[in-house]
One Martini backbone bead per residue (centre of mass of N, CA, C, O) as a GRO file, in nm:
protein
   61
    1MET     BB    1   0.094   0.038   0.025
    2TYR     BB    2   0.066   0.365  -0.048
    3ARG     BB    3   0.258   0.636   0.092
    4LYS     BB    4   0.355   0.921   0.168
    5ASN     BB    5   0.707   0.912   0.175
    6VAL     BB    6   0.753   0.631   0.047
    7VAL     BB    7   1.028   0.410  -0.072
    8ALA     BB    8   0.969   0.135   0.094
    9GLU     BB    9   0.874  -0.213   0.081
   10ILE     BB   10   0.827  -0.474   0.317
   11GLN     BB   11   0.809  -0.819   0.249
   12PHE     BB   12   0.661  -1.079   0.464
   13PRO     BB   13   0.626  -1.343   0.640
   14ALA     BB   14   0.504  -1.415   0.950
   15SER     BB   15   0.747  -1.611   1.026
   16ARG     BB   16   0.964  -1.360   1.036
   17LEU     BB   17   0.847  -1.264   1.294
   18ASN     BB   18   0.991  -1.136   1.592
   19ASP     BB   19   0.787  -1.200   1.900
   20GLY     BB   20   0.931  -1.323   2.165
   21ALA     BB   21   0.989  -1.024   2.321
   22GLY     BB   22   0.781  -0.859   2.213
   23GLU     BB   23   0.783  -0.540   2.226
   24PRO     BB   24   0.926  -0.487   1.964
   25PHE     BB   25   0.918  -0.580   1.655
   26TRP     BB   26   1.102  -0.803   1.427
   27ILE     BB   27   1.337  -0.868   1.157
   28ASP     BB   28   1.533  -1.110   1.055
   29LEU     BB   29   1.850  -1.081   0.896
   30THR     BB   30   2.056  -1.159   0.678
   31GLN     BB   31   2.338  -1.062   0.535
   32ASP     BB   32   2.226  -1.073   0.245
   33GLU     BB   33   1.965  -0.913   0.298
   34ALA     BB   34   2.102  -0.655   0.400
   35ARG     BB   35   2.258  -0.598   0.139
   36ARG     BB   36   2.011  -0.579  -0.049
   37LEU     BB   37   1.876  -0.345   0.101
   38LEU     BB   38   2.110  -0.145   0.081
   39ASP     BB   39   2.117  -0.141  -0.229
   40LEU     BB   40   1.832  -0.039  -0.277
   41LEU     BB   41   1.863   0.225  -0.111
   42SER     BB   42   2.111   0.341  -0.255
   43ARG     BB   43   1.979   0.361  -0.534
   44ARG     BB   44   1.741   0.537  -0.451
   45PHE     BB   45   1.922   0.786  -0.327
   46ALA     BB   46   2.084   0.838  -0.608
   47ARG     BB   47   1.854   0.959  -0.713
   48ASP     BB   48   1.627   1.183  -0.803
   49PRO     BB   49   1.431   1.326  -0.553
   50SER     BB   50   1.224   1.500  -0.745
   51SER     BB   51   1.119   1.252  -0.856
   52THR     BB   52   0.873   1.038  -0.958
   53GLN     BB   53   0.842   0.731  -0.775
   54PRO     BB   54   0.813   0.427  -0.711
   55VAL     BB   55   0.789   0.188  -0.492
   56ASP     BB   56   0.997  -0.011  -0.340
   57THR     BB   57   1.053  -0.371  -0.328
   58PHE     BB   58   1.108  -0.591  -0.044
   59ALA     BB   59   1.156  -0.941  -0.040
   60LEU     BB   60   1.079  -1.212   0.177
   61GLU     BB   61   1.082  -1.567   0.255
   0.00000   0.00000   0.00000
């Protein structure tokens, strides 16, 4: 779902949500997943920020 000023959407199955410690919830990322997310965000912020761009989607299995 798009919301104003959102640049990335992270999609993940409910099984990836680490809620064992209560709130706040978090998603554990592997080192490879963290690198992929950093690459997506780095490319996103390297673009012209004044242009209208669709939201990037980062999906986890």
